[in-house]
N, C-alpha and C positions, 0 to 999 in steps of 0.2 A: 697338439701341437706332434709332429714327428718328420725324422730327416729321410725317411722314405715313407711314401704312403701308398699304399697297395689298393685297388679297385676292382671286386670282384666282379664275376659275368653274371649269366641264367643261372635261374636253379638253384638257389640258392637259398631259399628263403625259409627253409628247417635249418640250417645251422648259426649259427653267431661271427661276431667278429671272431671271437677269440679261437674256434675250434679252425677258423677258416686263417689265423696267421699260426696255428703249429702245424700245416700243412703246405703252408707257402712258402715260411723261412728257409725250411730246411730246402725245399728245390730252391728256391730264391741263393742259398747257400752255394750250391752245387751246381746247379750253372757259372754262379761268380768262380767257382775251384774248378771248373771244367775248361774256362778262359783262363788260367795260370797267374790268379791273384787270390792263393791258399789262406796268407791272412789278414783278406777282406771280408775272404768268407767266413772266417773265424767271428768275423765282429759283428757278419750278421746270424749267424745262430746259434753258436758256442760260447763264444765270451759272453757275462753276463755282468754291470756294472758299469766301471770307469774303460772307455775305450771303447765297449759296443755301441756297435749303430742302432738307433731304432728306428724300427715300423710298424708300421701301425695299417689295423687295417680299417679300410671305410666299407663300413656295412649299411647297406639300404636293400636285402633281400626281405626284412620281415614288413617291409609297406606291402609287399607280393599277398600274405596271408589275413589282409582286411577281407571284410567280407564285398565290399563289391570288386576287390581285387586278386578272387582268387586263382585267374588265369586256369580255369576247366572250361568246360566246352565252348568251344568258339560260339554257340549258337547264344550266348550268352554276352557274345561283344554287342556293342552300340556297333550303327548302321557302318562310322566314321571308322573306327575300329574293326569293322571285319571286312572291310576295303581294304584297308592296308596291312592285314595279317593273310590274305589272300594274295596280294602282290608281292609280299615276304618271302612265301610260302613258294610265290611261284619262281624268285630270283633263287632261293636255295636248293630249288628243281634242276633249273638253266648252270646254275654252278657244277652241280654232280652228271650236269651229260654234258656238259663242253671239256670238263678240268681233271676226272675223277681221276687218278693213275691208274686205279685198277678194272682194270674193265668188266668186271660183273657190275661195279657202283656205277660206271658208266652209261653201261646200255640201261639199270633198271633207269637209273633216272632219267635217260632219253623217251621208256617207254612210259613212264609216270609223269614226264610233263605233257606225252601227248596225248595220252590220256586228261589231265587237269585240265590243259589247252582246250578240248573239245569240250570238256562239260561247261567250261564256264561263259558260254552263251546261251545255255541248255535253262530255264527254270524249272527250278528244282527246291525253291526254296531258300528259306533264308541262311547262308552259310553254308550252304551242301557243294559250295567249290572250295571254301576253305575244310573240310570235313574232308573233299579228296584227295588236297594236297598233304594235309599231314598223313592220312593213311601213306600216300605216297612217295610218303621224305622218309616214314617209320620203318617201311622195306629196305632201306640203304642200311647197312647194318649198324655203320659207326656210330648212329641216330640216336644208336641205345645204347647207354653209356653201363646197364644193370642188365642186360639182356633183352632181346629181339621184346621180349611182354610186357615192357617199361616203353616200348620206343613211341608209340601213339603219344602217351602222357608225356615222356621226355619234348617232343615235338610239340604240341597243345603252351605246354610250360614254353617253353623258350615263344615261342609264336608271342605269345599272350606278353608277355613280360616285354619282348623290345614296341611291340604295339604299343603298349601303354605306357610306355616312356615319351612316347612320341604324340602323345594322344591325352594322358591324364594331366592336369598342370602341378598336380598336389603330390602327384608321384614323382616325377620331373625337378621340381622345387626341393622336395624334402630329399632325394637322393644328390644333387649338386651341393646341400647344405651337408651333407654327411659325410663328402670331401673337402668342401671349404674352411672348416674345422679343424681339422686334421693341419691344413698345411698354414707354415709359418717361414718367417726371415730361413732358420734353419734348415727346410724341406728345400733337399736336395736331388732327392727322385720323386717323378707319381709313374708308377706301372698301373695300367688300366688292361683287363682281359675280357674281352667279348662285348658285350653291350658295356662294363666299363669302362671300355675305352672310349665309350662314347661319352660316359660321364667324367670322365677323367678331361677328356680334350673341353668340352663344357666348361668344367670347373676352372680349367685351366685361364681359360680364355677371361674368366672375371676374375680375375687377378691383376688388382692393382698394386701389388708390392712393388718398392725399388729397387731391388736387388735382382736380380731375372732370375728362374729358374734353372740349375742347370739340366736338368735329363728329364724328358717326356719317354713312354715306352708305351705301345700299345701292341698288345698282341689278339690276333684273331679277332680284329677287328672287324667291323660292319662299317666304317666310317665309306669308304665309298663305293657304297650302293649309292646311287648316282640319285634316282628320282625319289628314294626312298628317306634314309636317312643325309646325304649329303644336304639334298635340298630343305629339311627341317631343323638343322642344327643352326647355332645361335653361336655369332651374329650373323649374317647375312652379309656378302658374299661369305666362305667358309676362306681362312685360308692359312697360313703359319701364326701359333698363336706367338704376340709381339714378345711375352715374357720369356719363354722358353729358349738356351740357348744351344740346344741337341733333342734332336726328335729321332727316333728308332721305333721303326713298325718293322713286327716278324711275325710272319705268316708261315700254315703250312698248305701247302698245293692242295690237297684234299680239306680244309678246311672249309666248308660249303657256308659258314656263315659267317666267316671273314669273305671280305668283298673280293678287292683285289690288293695283290702287294705291295705296288708300286703306288704310295699317296699322291708320288712328287706330280703329278699335274693336276691337280687337285686341289692341293695343298700347300702347293711352294709359295706362294704368292704372300707378298709384305714381309717378307724372309729378313730377321733383322741383320743387322751387320754382321758380319762372321758366328752366325746361327749357320748351324749343319743339321739337315735333315736328309736321315738314309732310311731308307723303303723299298722295302722289295726282296730283302733277305728269305729265303724259301730254306724251312725246317723239315725235319719226318718227326711225326710221330706217333707214328706207328697206324696199328689199327682205333687211337681216338686222336683223333688230330684238331680236336677243339679243346680237350685237357687241359686246365693253365697249368699244373705243375709240370707238365709233360716242355711245354712253354718254357715255365722257369728257370729249368732244367739244364735249357740250352748254352752251351758258349754265344751265339748269337745276342741272347740276353744278357749273360752274364759280365764280356768283354767290355758295355758300355759301365755298368755297375763298377766294376772292376777299376777302367781307366779315371771315374771318376774320383775314386779315394785314393787314386793314387799318386796323384799329382802333387 
């Protein structure tokens, strides 16, 4: 059990819970400090023992290392997975084409989207449209966190992991269990990034604890992808988690894996009395808009954490 439960996103299959905690906690403390809560920040990162705030990583990345969950060539997808991955890749290209703040990224997105859309109706063999979309996405520089030579591999893995969460019941249930086992009566906040925001949302929806969860934070979240994610969430229809007192969603405009920063129209129904829903913050994470620790280091995230522990 932990006071703050952290839920990582895509591309962490080579990491461990301990390594991710070591990366996330100083970034989280930095965001809290930036928001004006230095004592809370120290309790998250510097203070050990009495008075410290225990934050733990819910790790599920290793699920994608098993032989049948490699996230390799899209041609290895089942028909259902291939269709989902294709639509997801096109959705990401649309985000780049419509709202990129950098003109070069927008033009690249528009050009690649036009090409992929033209290929979708052409018979070129199973998985061809997915491969075309992956190649197009890889030309948008921020998808290559380690350099352009790794771009297609990164995009491929990202598509595979989001796809398989929604199409493989073993992956989905195991990821949810990894979060649920860390949540207890002492838990005050759950923070989910990227695909982890989806896992966090569904895990919180399953809570039946008598005390409310004070805070849910989602970062770079694809929860607002209406046709791909929103309609596959559980339970249906999706709404505000009944045990949550405050939900804060943070997004970077150039984070194309995220859907829309304002989740209120989709998830505002069923809010408990006195619950708070803050969605639509825009942060600037620079050249790596989806990077978890860049999100964590922002005051927009640190503010609700600081307020939670300063009451």
